[in-house]
Steps between C-alpha positions, in 0.01 A plus 500: 500500500392412149139556602596841644669582167178412317315741729762769431433457128128553569588825677696610196208424268285719725748788472639451849862453607553123454528361849325184618474318831353182642457386859537126560422277796578128494545501123169676422454857382279683749546848354626654179522839342670740269554873510179701458566845650430679170178323409366497856619852592649340811864568586501194728389256227842341455510134399603390850220693670241366255619144571499558877148647492368210295660243731388674819145511370507132400656397831278735702809620685759772460761262641645298214746286691679208335477661157748595231458804278656482154547839333666587173648818647647579840218643714497869591491608865118509502477143373785377720324650802175328404683167471639546851158595641338198332767272649593353163774244564701527181551745213640391165560772244654525157661834418626762740337843492799732522283811532233396750594157637398456861652156558859518374574794269409805711377358830499166681148507635394137455765355730587798716604425859296798623170339401308226677477277192763410243451337164737255342611674180610331177592723210597456138254228396450537123655845545606535136144430377348736756747778421464460122122537526539828687778632277307423183189668642682822586695504171174486306356785706791736433 
């Protein structure tokens, strides 16, 4: 999660909302990313999607089984859906996203009984650090 926080700080330096994510398999990072929707003019360029794309390309497969995604912020429904489609085994996130959270706050997409794949979900890892980064970012923008 500390590596994901470092990526979130990179997003902030680039003028993006500070969210970072890494995808890990067997202790090795196979994908990483931070938010880039503003700089890339791509509404899907969330940290989780960037990390999934990088890992899928490196693995030459859209199925990313036996992986864990670490994200500083609770994924939105788009990202949660992508995690399900990629068959990510486990999601670990820091802070909840009370406005757009697709895993716990607004929806329960990642481990929904209606879907064919469920992720193990762990929340609250370094939550205070993740939340402070976001709060400080938005306070400076106001």
